[in-house]
Backbone as CSV, one residue per row, in Angstrom:
resi,resn,N_x,N_y,N_z,CA_x,CA_y,CA_z,C_x,C_y,C_z
1,MET,-63.578,23.285,44.418,-62.752,23.778,45.489,-62.555,22.673,46.509
2,SER,-61.336,22.269,46.734,-61.029,21.200,47.653,-60.055,21.717,48.686
3,HIS,-60.321,21.493,49.959,-59.492,22.065,51.000,-58.680,20.983,51.693
4,PHE,-57.944,20.186,50.921,-57.077,19.172,51.478,-56.053,18.805,50.425
5,PHE,-54.974,18.122,50.874,-53.924,17.709,49.958,-54.042,16.219,49.692
6,LYS,-53.866,15.844,48.437,-53.914,14.441,48.049,-52.491,13.902,47.929
7,LYS,-52.388,12.595,47.908,-51.098,11.932,47.807,-50.382,12.283,46.505
8,THR,-49.059,12.319,46.553,-48.257,12.629,45.376,-48.065,11.375,44.537
9,LEU,-48.203,11.523,43.211,-48.021,10.414,42.287,-46.878,10.714,41.342
10,LYS,-46.359,9.676,40.693,-45.331,9.865,39.684,-45.935,10.536,38.462
11,ASP,-45.097,11.241,37.725,-45.554,11.895,36.496,-45.928,10.830,35.481
12,ARG,-47.159,10.929,34.939,-47.627,9.935,33.963,-47.912,10.613,32.635
13,ARG,-47.030,11.514,32.246,-47.267,12.298,31.038,-47.475,11.428,29.816
14,ALA,-46.663,10.375,29.678,-46.778,9.529,28.485,-48.137,8.848,28.430
15,VAL,-48.616,8.375,29.604,-49.919,7.727,29.660,-51.013,8.708,29.292
16,VAL,-50.912,9.918,29.837,-51.918,10.943,29.578,-51.969,11.282,28.102
17,LEU,-50.805,11.475,27.494,-50.772,11.815,26.077,-51.385,10.704,25.233
18,ALA,-51.102,9.438,25.611,-51.663,8.321,24.859,-53.181,8.318,24.953
19,LEU,-53.700,8.536,26.162,-55.154,8.581,26.337,-55.752,9.734,25.565
20,PHE,-55.090,10.884,25.625,-55.610,12.096,24.998,-55.668,11.972,23.486
21,ILE,-54.717,11.196,22.927,-54.593,11.138,21.476,-55.334,9.950,20.867
22,ILE,-55.262,8.767,21.529,-55.714,7.577,20.823,-56.939,6.903,21.441
23,SER,-57.489,7.463,22.526,-58.603,6.777,23.166,-59.856,7.640,23.205
24,PRO,-60.506,7.872,22.053,-61.732,8.668,22.046,-62.828,7.973,22.821
25,PHE,-63.706,8.763,23.400,-64.796,8.238,24.211,-66.098,8.440,23.463
26,THR,-66.815,7.358,23.216,-68.052,7.428,22.448,-69.240,7.389,23.393
27,LEU,-70.109,8.385,23.306,-71.295,8.454,24.138,-72.517,7.992,23.349
28,GLN,-73.424,7.304,24.027,-74.671,6.899,23.398,-75.567,8.120,23.246
29,GLU,-76.375,8.132,22.200,-77.316,9.229,21.998,-78.477,9.091,22.979
30,ALA,-78.836,10.201,23.597,-79.949,10.199,24.540,-80.581,11.568,24.569
31,ALA,-81.856,11.603,24.870,-82.568,12.874,24.930,-82.199,13.622,26.196
32,ALA,-82.064,14.950,26.094,-81.786,15.793,27.251,-83.106,16.115,27.928
33,SER,-83.537,15.232,28.818,-84.805,15.428,29.496,-84.651,14.987,30.941
34,GLY,-85.666,15.298,31.750,-85.621,14.919,33.149,-85.118,16.055,34.013
35,LYS,-84.683,15.705,35.217,-84.248,16.721,36.163,-82.790,16.536,36.537
36,ALA,-82.184,17.611,36.977,-80.817,17.589,37.480,-80.872,17.697,38.995
37,LEU,-80.257,16.753,39.693,-80.155,16.805,41.139,-78.859,17.530,41.486
38,ILE,-78.975,18.677,42.139,-77.811,19.497,42.486,-77.555,19.379,43.979
39,TYR,-76.408,18.831,44.366,-76.115,18.713,45.790,-75.883,20.097,46.376
40,SER,-76.584,20.396,47.493,-76.495,21.718,48.108,-76.270,21.642,49.616
41,GLY,-75.851,20.473,50.099,-75.687,20.273,51.526,-74.289,20.556,52.036
42,VAL,-73.973,19.976,53.185,-72.665,20.156,53.825,-71.555,19.758,52.855
43,GLY,-70.557,20.605,52.728,-69.440,20.335,51.832,-69.513,21.076,50.521
44,ALA,-70.706,21.587,50.159,-70.838,22.439,48.974,-70.476,23.863,49.384
45,CYS,-69.672,24.558,48.606,-69.222,25.888,49.005,-70.389,26.867,49.047
46,LYS,-70.254,27.883,49.889,-71.321,28.864,50.103,-71.137,30.114,49.247
47,ASP,-70.210,30.069,48.318,-69.879,31.258,47.516,-70.400,31.177,46.091
48,GLY,-71.504,30.478,45.890,-72.116,30.439,44.573,-71.847,29.185,43.767
49,CYS,-71.155,28.190,44.358,-70.850,26.970,43.606,-72.115,26.211,43.209
50,VAL,-73.052,26.122,44.135,-74.293,25.396,43.864,-75.072,26.080,42.742
51,GLU,-75.173,27.403,42.835,-75.930,28.158,41.841,-75.275,28.089,40.467
52,ALA,-73.937,28.148,40.434,-73.228,28.069,39.156,-73.428,26.703,38.514
53,ALA,-73.394,25.643,39.332,-73.631,24.296,38.811,-75.053,24.161,38.289
54,ALA,-76.000,24.771,39.009,-77.397,24.694,38.582,-77.610,25.364,37.232
55,GLN,-76.881,26.443,36.983,-77.039,27.151,35.714,-76.629,26.280,34.532
56,VAL,-75.657,25.388,34.743,-75.261,24.457,33.673,-76.452,23.572,33.294
57,ALA,-77.151,23.083,34.318,-78.317,22.240,34.063,-79.443,23.023,33.418
58,ILE,-79.663,24.243,33.887,-80.737,25.073,33.335,-80.491,25.373,31.863
59,ARG,-79.248,25.687,31.524,-78.934,25.957,30.109,-79.125,24.723,29.244
60,ALA,-79.033,23.538,29.864,-79.252,22.291,29.116,-80.733,21.940,29.012
61,GLY,-81.581,22.769,29.618,-83.008,22.534,29.540,-83.555,21.592,30.588
62,LEU,-82.777,21.351,31.651,-83.205,20.427,32.690,-83.879,21.158,33.848
63,GLU,-84.809,20.486,34.469,-85.402,20.977,35.711,-84.400,20.772,36.835
64,VAL,-84.301,21.717,37.749,-83.321,21.652,38.831,-83.991,21.306,40.149
65,GLU,-83.400,20.358,40.860,-83.851,20.022,42.213,-82.630,20.022,43.132
66,TYR,-82.669,20.843,44.184,-81.554,20.926,45.129,-81.714,19.834,46.180
67,VAL,-80.592,19.172,46.509,-80.638,18.010,47.393,-79.594,18.144,48.494
68,LYS,-80.019,17.986,49.734,-79.106,17.893,50.870,-78.919,16.428,51.235
69,ALA,-77.918,16.134,52.060,-77.583,14.744,52.361,-78.775,13.967,52.915
70,ALA,-79.539,14.590,53.809,-80.667,13.899,54.433,-81.771,13.556,53.436
71,GLN,-81.773,14.224,52.299,-82.817,14.002,51.289,-82.444,12.944,50.260
72,ILE,-81.261,12.374,50.377,-80.831,11.360,49.408,-81.523,10.042,49.732
73,ARG,-82.583,9.771,48.998,-83.376,8.547,49.152,-83.675,7.993,47.752
74,PRO,-83.999,6.731,47.638,-84.221,6.141,46.310,-85.211,6.905,45.444
75,GLU,-86.262,7.447,46.054,-87.320,8.073,45.259,-86.881,9.362,44.569
76,ILE,-85.831,10.028,45.056,-85.438,11.296,44.414,-84.832,11.066,43.038
77,PHE,-84.390,9.844,42.775,-83.736,9.571,41.503,-84.724,9.273,40.372
78,LYS,-86.006,9.190,40.724,-87.006,8.970,39.688,-87.025,10.177,38.747
79,ASP,-86.920,9.927,37.467,-86.924,10.958,36.426,-85.670,11.840,36.448
80,ALA,-84.663,11.462,37.227,-83.427,12.249,37.253,-82.546,11.886,36.064
81,ALA,-81.959,12.893,35.462,-81.041,12.676,34.345,-79.592,12.717,34.806
82,VAL,-79.290,13.567,35.794,-77.897,13.780,36.178,-77.799,14.220,37.631
83,TRP,-76.755,13.754,38.288,-76.384,14.248,39.620,-75.211,15.207,39.419
84,ILE,-75.344,16.438,39.898,-74.261,17.410,39.768,-73.682,17.703,41.138
85,GLN,-72.378,17.487,41.265,-71.667,17.723,42.521,-70.812,18.982,42.358
86,PRO,-71.221,20.089,42.975,-70.504,21.355,42.784,-69.216,21.417,43.604
87,GLY,-68.488,22.532,43.459,-67.273,22.733,44.221,-67.545,22.864,45.702
88,GLY,-66.512,22.682,46.501,-66.651,22.763,47.945,-65.505,22.082,48.645
89,ASP,-65.799,21.348,49.701,-64.806,20.640,50.500,-65.133,19.156,50.447
90,ALA,-64.279,18.390,49.802,-64.579,16.977,49.560,-64.586,16.158,50.847
91,ILE,-63.762,16.517,51.827,-63.759,15.768,53.082,-65.060,16.006,53.839
92,GLN,-65.484,17.260,53.934,-66.761,17.551,54.584,-67.916,16.870,53.850
93,LEU,-67.873,16.947,52.552,-68.902,16.328,51.718,-68.993,14.830,51.970
94,SER,-67.850,14.155,51.929,-67.835,12.707,52.102,-68.284,12.311,53.503
95,GLY,-67.954,13.155,54.497,-68.393,12.863,55.854,-69.881,13.049,56.045
96,ALA,-70.480,13.926,55.249,-71.913,14.219,55.392,-72.798,13.180,54.714
97,ILE,-72.255,12.485,53.722,-73.044,11.515,52.955,-72.644,10.104,53.387
98,SER,-73.556,9.380,53.971,-73.262,8.039,54.494,-72.924,7.069,53.371
99,ALA,-72.377,5.928,53.763,-72.042,4.892,52.776,-73.288,4.428,52.025
100,THR,-74.403,4.336,52.727,-75.657,3.920,52.089,-76.099,4.926,51.042
101,LYS,-75.976,6.204,51.362,-76.389,7.250,50.423,-75.398,7.367,49.262
102,LYS,-74.118,7.166,49.519,-73.140,7.121,48.424,-73.496,5.996,47.453
103,ALA,-73.901,4.845,48.026,-74.261,3.698,47.186,-75.479,4.012,46.327
104,LEU,-76.414,4.801,46.831,-77.579,5.183,46.035,-77.162,6.031,44.834
105,ILE,-76.220,6.954,45.048,-75.736,7.792,43.944,-75.005,6.938,42.914
106,SER,-74.108,6.083,43.399,-73.347,5.218,42.495,-74.258,4.287,41.709
107,ASP,-75.266,3.747,42.382,-76.206,2.845,41.710,-77.021,3.588,40.653
108,PHE,-77.399,4.828,40.964,-78.114,5.657,39.984,-77.295,5.789,38.702
109,ILE,-75.988,6.028,38.857,-75.120,6.183,37.681,-74.973,4.848,36.952
110,SER,-74.711,3.792,37.700,-74.468,2.494,37.064,-75.687,1.987,36.305
111,ARG,-76.876,2.441,36.694,-78.102,2.026,36.001,-78.435,2.923,34.812
112,GLY,-77.544,3.855,34.502,-77.744,4.680,33.314,-77.794,6.160,33.579
113,GLY,-77.660,6.569,34.843,-77.657,7.983,35.182,-76.339,8.651,34.838
114,LYS,-76.280,9.961,35.035,-75.091,10.743,34.708,-74.568,11.442,35.969
115,TYR,-73.279,11.713,35.988,-72.643,12.401,37.111,-71.732,13.477,36.561
116,LEU,-71.894,14.702,37.070,-71.028,15.810,36.686,-70.425,16.391,37.951
117,GLY,-69.106,16.312,38.072,-68.433,16.777,39.278,-67.431,17.876,38.982
118,PHE,-67.604,19.025,39.629,-66.675,20.142,39.500,-65.793,20.219,40.744
119,CYS,-64.485,20.205,40.555,-63.509,20.422,41.621,-63.693,19.413,42.757
120,ALA,-64.301,19.794,43.886,-64.546,18.836,44.957,-65.375,17.654,44.453
121,GLY,-66.242,17.912,43.474,-67.028,16.837,42.876,-66.175,15.840,42.126
122,ALA,-65.019,16.285,41.625,-64.073,15.367,40.987,-63.359,14.528,42.043
123,PHE,-62.893,15.170,43.116,-62.264,14.425,44.215,-63.243,13.400,44.803
124,PHE,-64.494,13.779,44.933,-65.503,12.924,45.543,-65.703,11.640,44.759
125,ALA,-65.437,11.657,43.468,-65.614,10.465,42.636,-64.554,9.400,42.899
126,ASP,-63.457,9.765,43.566,-62.355,8.851,43.854,-62.777,7.830,44.918
127,GLN,-61.954,6.786,45.075,-62.195,5.795,46.123,-62.047,6.414,47.511
128,LYS,-61.008,7.235,47.684,-60.759,7.939,48.938,-60.502,9.402,48.609
129,VAL,-60.874,10.299,49.527,-60.740,11.724,49.223,-59.667,12.427,50.056
130,ASP,-59.006,11.694,50.958,-57.989,12.318,51.797,-56.633,11.674,51.569
131,ASP,-55.587,12.397,51.980,-54.220,11.936,51.768,-53.934,10.632,52.509
132,ALA,-54.573,10.446,53.656,-54.335,9.257,54.470,-55.173,8.060,54.012
133,ASN,-55.986,8.254,52.992,-56.844,7.179,52.469,-57.772,6.602,53.538
134,THR,-58.401,7.490,54.286,-59.311,7.045,55.343,-60.753,7.481,55.112
135,VAL,-60.978,8.464,54.241,-62.327,8.999,54.021,-62.848,8.493,52.677
136,PRO,-63.857,7.612,52.699,-64.350,7.034,51.445,-65.053,8.061,50.566
137,GLY,-64.775,7.979,49.272,-65.484,8.783,48.298,-66.568,7.958,47.637
138,LEU,-66.991,8.413,46.479,-68.054,7.726,45.751,-67.553,6.427,45.124
139,GLY,-66.278,6.412,44.733,-65.667,5.180,44.242,-66.013,4.798,42.823
140,ILE,-66.309,5.786,41.969,-66.664,5.452,40.584,-65.527,5.709,39.602
141,LEU,-64.501,6.434,40.006,-63.413,6.794,39.091,-62.450,5.636,38.906
142,PRO,-62.203,5.211,37.652,-61.165,4.204,37.405,-59.794,4.876,37.385
143,GLY,-59.360,5.290,38.551,-58.115,6.031,38.676,-58.085,6.744,40.008
144,VAL,-57.210,7.737,40.112,-57.071,8.486,41.362,-56.986,9.979,41.075
145,THR,-57.262,10.762,42.113,-57.122,12.207,42.029,-56.035,12.664,42.999
146,GLN,-55.482,13.831,42.726,-54.582,14.471,43.663,-54.692,15.973,43.474
147,ASP,-54.248,16.738,44.458,-54.226,18.179,44.287,-53.287,18.537,43.151
148,TYR,-53.747,19.368,42.227,-52.885,19.777,41.123,-51.763,20.675,41.608
149,THR,-52.052,21.523,42.588,-51.045,22.417,43.153,-51.376,22.654,44.617
150,LYS,-50.366,23.009,45.405,-50.583,23.340,46.812,-51.051,24.781,46.979
151,GLU,-51.043,25.557,45.911,-51.458,26.955,45.964,-52.954,27.037,46.253
152,LYS,-53.332,27.831,47.261,-54.729,27.932,47.651,-55.469,29.091,46.996
153,ALA,-54.739,30.080,46.526,-55.387,31.267,45.954,-56.042,30.946,44.614
154,PRO,-57.218,31.500,44.341,-57.840,31.323,43.028,-56.948,31.881,41.928
155,MET,-57.038,31.291,40.756,-56.217,31.734,39.624,-56.896,31.355,38.317
156,ILE,-56.430,31.943,37.246,-56.845,31.552,35.901,-55.703,30.747,35.300
157,LEU,-55.987,29.508,34.920,-54.945,28.630,34.405,-55.100,28.384,32.908
158,PRO,-53.968,28.387,32.178,-54.022,27.955,30.775,-54.121,26.446,30.711
159,MET,-54.850,25.948,29.749,-54.966,24.517,29.555,-55.312,24.220,28.102
160,ILE,-55.173,22.968,27.750,-55.554,22.532,26.410,-56.842,21.753,26.524
161,TRP,-57.917,22.298,25.968,-59.253,21.703,26.059,-59.665,21.281,24.648
162,LYS,-59.728,19.979,24.434,-60.040,19.426,23.111,-59.138,20.036,22.047
163,GLY,-57.865,20.131,22.369,-56.881,20.593,21.405,-56.747,22.091,21.276
164,GLN,-57.529,22.864,22.029,-57.478,24.321,21.939,-57.010,24.930,23.259
165,LEU,-56.243,26.003,23.163,-55.794,26.716,24.353,-56.956,27.491,24.958
166,ARG,-57.210,27.236,26.246,-58.240,27.970,26.978,-57.707,28.383,28.341
167,TYR,-58.318,29.411,28.909,-57.957,29.885,30.241,-59.191,29.719,31.131
168,VAL,-59.023,28.998,32.260,-60.175,28.604,33.064,-59.914,28.881,34.547
169,TYR,-60.973,29.266,35.251,-60.906,29.544,36.688,-60.556,28.262,37.453
170,PHE,-59.639,28.405,38.412,-59.141,27.258,39.180,-58.982,27.662,40.636
171,GLU,-59.395,26.771,41.548,-59.154,26.993,42.972,-59.044,25.659,43.690
172,GLU,-57.812,25.271,44.033,-57.545,24.031,44.777,-58.167,22.810,44.106
173,GLY,-58.023,22.733,42.800,-58.669,21.679,42.043,-57.832,20.427,41.863
174,ALA,-58.416,19.480,41.134,-57.857,18.134,41.011,-57.064,17.919,39.736
175,ALA,-56.023,17.102,39.870,-55.424,16.401,38.742,-56.008,14.999,38.767
176,ILE,-56.320,14.457,37.609,-57.061,13.196,37.532,-56.244,12.186,36.734
177,TYR,-55.886,11.064,37.375,-55.035,10.072,36.737,-55.787,8.754,36.532
178,PRO,-56.091,8.377,35.291,-56.690,7.060,35.044,-55.704,5.958,35.434
179,ASN,-56.223,4.823,35.929,-55.360,3.691,36.228,-55.366,2.702,35.069
180,ASN,-54.801,1.530,35.289,-54.708,0.545,34.208,-56.065,0.045,33.748
181,GLN,-57.080,0.224,34.606,-58.436,-0.158,34.213,-59.178,1.013,33.572
182,GLY,-58.471,2.153,33.441,-59.116,3.352,32.923,-58.871,3.597,31.449
183,SER,-58.677,2.520,30.678,-58.355,2.690,29.258,-59.513,3.306,28.477
184,HIS,-60.707,3.240,29.041,-61.857,3.830,28.357,-62.157,5.241,28.865
185,VAL,-61.249,5.774,29.675,-61.394,7.153,30.129,-60.947,8.089,29.013
186,ASN,-61.762,9.086,28.728,-61.410,10.077,27.723,-60.897,11.326,28.414
187,VAL,-59.680,11.723,28.109,-59.117,12.952,28.666,-59.553,14.109,27.779
188,VAL,-60.449,14.921,28.294,-61.016,16.041,27.554,-60.086,17.237,27.554
189,ALA,-59.421,17.481,28.693,-58.558,18.653,28.828,-57.396,18.336,29.752
190,VAL,-56.264,18.974,29.472,-55.067,18.806,30.299,-54.553,20.177,30.724
191,TYR,-53.881,20.190,31.873,-53.172,21.389,32.285,-51.978,21.593,31.357
192,GLU,-51.297,22.713,31.486,-50.227,23.026,30.542,-49.062,22.044,30.605
193,ASN,-48.946,21.278,31.684,-47.893,20.261,31.784,-48.420,18.868,31.416
194,PHE,-49.557,18.825,30.727,-50.157,17.600,30.193,-50.777,16.692,31.254
195,ILE,-50.895,17.151,32.471,-51.612,16.393,33.504,-53.113,16.552,33.270
196,PRO,-53.880,15.465,33.365,-55.318,15.546,33.062,-56.065,16.457,34.031
197,ALA,-56.927,17.301,33.464,-57.746,18.217,34.253,-59.224,17.876,34.164
198,VAL,-59.647,17.345,33.023,-61.062,17.032,32.784,-61.149,15.693,32.074
199,VAL,-61.991,14.809,32.583,-62.148,13.487,31.965,-63.623,13.101,31.903
200,THR,-63.923,12.184,31.006,-65.231,11.535,30.975,-65.006,10.032,30.927
201,PHE,-65.962,9.270,31.445,-65.817,7.813,31.444,-67.170,7.168,31.717
202,LYS,-67.248,5.891,31.417,-68.452,5.122,31.705,-68.377,4.550,33.124
203,HIS,-69.550,4.424,33.723,-69.674,3.708,34.995,-70.929,2.854,34.877
204,GLY,-70.733,1.575,34.662,-71.864,0.710,34.376,-72.545,1.165,33.104
205,LEU,-73.851,1.364,33.166,-74.597,1.852,32.019,-74.601,3.373,31.939
206,GLY,-74.051,4.018,32.943,-74.064,5.477,32.995,-72.754,6.111,32.587
207,LYS,-72.665,7.422,32.774,-71.511,8.201,32.342,-71.182,9.225,33.412
208,ALA,-69.918,9.617,33.448,-69.485,10.633,34.390,-68.519,11.587,33.713
209,ALA,-68.550,12.830,34.154,-67.597,13.845,33.709,-67.052,14.532,34.951
210,LEU,-65.733,14.585,35.061,-65.074,15.216,36.204,-64.203,16.363,35.722
211,SER,-64.298,17.481,36.415,-63.501,18.650,36.053,-62.746,19.173,37.274
212,GLY,-61.429,19.230,37.164,-60.629,19.797,38.238,-60.665,21.307,38.254
213,VAL,-61.186,21.894,37.202,-61.284,23.351,37.084,-62.759,23.755,37.080
214,HIS,-63.003,25.078,37.026,-64.362,25.598,37.107,-64.777,26.323,35.822
215,PRO,-65.102,25.595,34.752,-65.597,26.269,33.551,-66.973,26.896,33.764
216,GLU,-67.654,26.483,34.820,-68.984,27.033,35.141,-68.895,28.345,35.914
217,ALA,-67.669,28.799,36.219,-67.481,29.997,37.037,-68.064,31.241,36.373
218,PRO,-68.948,31.960,37.061,-69.492,33.207,36.512,-68.466,34.328,36.604
219,SER,-68.720,35.399,35.923,-67.763,36.511,35.868,-67.530,37.143,37.234
220,ASP,-68.527,37.101,38.130,-68.338,37.756,39.425,-67.316,37.039,40.300
221,TRP,-67.115,35.723,40.091,-66.047,35.039,40.819,-64.696,35.641,40.436
222,LYS,-64.500,35.824,39.156,-63.228,36.336,38.661,-63.029,37.784,39.089
223,ALA,-64.097,38.559,39.035,-64.021,39.967,39.439,-63.696,40.086,40.919
224,ALA,-64.295,39.234,41.742,-64.067,39.291,43.185,-62.618,38.998,43.534
225,ASP,-61.987,38.147,42.737,-60.587,37.793,42.975,-59.623,38.611,42.118
226,GLN,-60.179,39.591,41.397,-59.389,40.465,40.524,-58.558,39.653,39.534
227,LEU,-59.217,38.692,38.904,-58.568,37.820,37.938,-58.998,38.183,36.525
228,ASN,-58.048,38.187,35.615,-58.343,38.445,34.209,-58.358,37.131,33.440
229,ASP,-59.488,36.839,32.823,-59.617,35.643,31.994,-59.479,36.080,30.537
230,PRO,-58.346,35.763,29.889,-58.088,36.268,28.527,-59.144,35.909,27.499
231,ASP,-59.808,34.741,27.674,-60.807,34.366,26.672,-62.233,34.466,27.206
232,GLY,-62.408,35.162,28.328,-63.747,35.454,28.820,-64.480,34.243,29.371
233,SER,-65.782,34.236,29.229,-66.620,33.183,29.782,-66.239,31.808,29.240
234,ASP,-66.308,30.816,30.142,-66.033,29.437,29.742,-67.287,28.574,29.842
235,PHE,-68.441,29.221,29.833,-69.693,28.473,29.904,-69.812,27.468,28.770
236,ASP,-69.224,27.780,27.616,-69.305,26.835,26.497,-68.644,25.505,26.843
237,LEU,-67.628,25.550,27.726,-66.928,24.330,28.109,-67.758,23.502,29.082
238,SER,-68.332,24.158,30.097,-69.186,23.417,31.032,-70.423,22.889,30.318
239,ASP,-70.944,23.665,29.382,-72.122,23.221,28.622,-71.773,22.044,27.730
240,ASP,-70.552,22.034,27.203,-70.114,20.915,26.377,-69.998,19.640,27.200
241,LEU,-69.514,19.758,28.430,-69.443,18.574,29.300,-70.830,17.997,29.533
242,MET,-71.791,18.887,29.810,-73.148,18.421,30.012,-73.695,17.765,28.742
243,HIS,-73.390,18.368,27.590,-73.841,17.795,26.321,-73.258,16.408,26.108
244,GLN,-71.974,16.223,26.461,-71.354,14.904,26.318,-72.045,13.864,27.186
245,LEU,-72.497,14.283,28.344,-73.180,13.347,29.244,-74.579,12.980,28.728
246,LEU,-75.293,13.956,28.233,-76.707,13.764,27.916,-76.961,13.269,26.503
247,ASN,-75.953,13.334,25.622,-76.172,12.976,24.219,-75.266,11.829,23.773
């Protein structure tokens, strides 16, 4: 969930299709062990985003540790397998985490750690998270993000996820555009107009997965918004993203 508008970009459908078809992303094999650091501070939504993100880690067999901005110190990354950035407000999030603490997260990934970002967590991975390009993000994405739509209401969107039609919960999420240095970015899923919705990529020795949608959304989110999801739970998709990171 992101509560701001990103800059408008030209349609890059041809680039997206090329990435989606001819640029598979190969992950190194690794054991699913250690702990998942779940950001739970300023900028994380208060409507269950943190808990939903934590459930992805729990289903993967990871120990969960909740982290606020003030707790981001070098020692917390010991034995950590993945940093999970849940939905929320990317501008608030970026303002709460200092440049020094952002560098600790980025360094954790570059040294072999993993990053999983849902919605605001996808925006946060960009160099800048605001339309005016004044609020620094984490800076690990080889590309840029923008708001997929100006519509603020939650919805269920059709998309193509690994070649299959799926319907996934969406609220003010990201479109993700790899740049010319993003040739090793794997487009996992696209919106119905072929704009990238979910990507994975390397960052140094580590890996990242960004999702503009909420496959981790529990059924009560959909019920609260009176939304019908034609294919039901999408936990298999969020779990697959985690599997791609850890294996």
